[in-house]
C-alpha positions in Angstrom: 14.3 32.4 -25.9 10.9 33.8 -25.0 9.2 32.6 -21.8 6.4 30.9 -23.9 9.1 29.0 -25.9 10.8 27.9 -22.7 7.6 26.7 -21.2 6.8 24.8 -24.4 10.2 23.0 -24.4 9.9 22.1 -20.7 6.4 20.8 -21.2 7.5 18.7 -24.2 10.3 17.1 -22.1 7.8 16.5 -19.3 5.5 14.7 -21.7 8.3 12.5 -23.0 9.5 11.7 -19.5 5.9 10.7 -18.6 5.7 8.3 -21.5 9.2 6.9 -20.7 8.2 6.2 -17.1 4.9 4.6 -18.1 6.6 2.4 -20.7 9.6 1.4 -18.6 7.8 0.9 -15.2 4.2 0.4 -15.9 3.1 3.2 -13.7 0.0 5.3 -14.3 0.1 8.8 -15.7 -0.6 10.3 -12.3 2.2 8.3 -10.7 4.6 9.3 -13.5 3.7 13.0 -13.2 4.0 12.8 -9.4 7.5 11.4 -9.8 8.5 14.1 -12.3 7.0 17.2 -10.6 8.5 16.2 -7.2 12.0 15.5 -8.5 15.2 17.5 -8.4 15.5 16.8 -12.1 12.3 18.8 -12.7 13.6 21.7 -10.6 16.8 21.7 -12.6 14.8 21.5 -15.9 12.9 24.6 -14.9 16.1 26.5 -14.1 17.3 28.1 -17.3 20.7 28.5 -15.7 21.4 24.8 -15.8 20.7 24.4 -19.5 19.1 21.1 -18.9 16.1 22.1 -21.0 18.4 22.3 -24.0 19.2 18.5 -23.7 17.1 15.8 -25.3 14.2 14.2 -23.4 16.2 10.9 -23.4 19.2 12.6 -21.8 16.9 14.2 -19.1 15.3 10.8 -18.6 18.6 9.2 -17.8 19.2 11.9 -15.3 15.8 11.3 -13.8 16.4 7.5 -13.7 19.6 8.0 -11.7 17.7 10.2 -9.2 14.8 7.8 -8.8 16.5 4.5 -9.1 15.3 3.4 -5.6 11.6 4.0 -6.6 11.5 1.1 -9.0 14.4 -1.1 -7.6 11.9 -3.5 -6.1 10.5 -4.2 -9.5 13.7 -5.5 -10.9 
């Protein structure tokens, strides 16, 4: 996979994660992107060796939710 293709896939997943966070938690785009870009999940997504970028956005979101469950636990 070319670097540009990899970047496209990662960005697509980030876009989907952003929408999921907004829909599920009512946060702003800025808040959602802050959560994503500062997460361990994002670092793993950017690491080709993990293969996480090959999974669906929904799969990656479940991973992100497990990592960030304390962020929104007060909202439940």
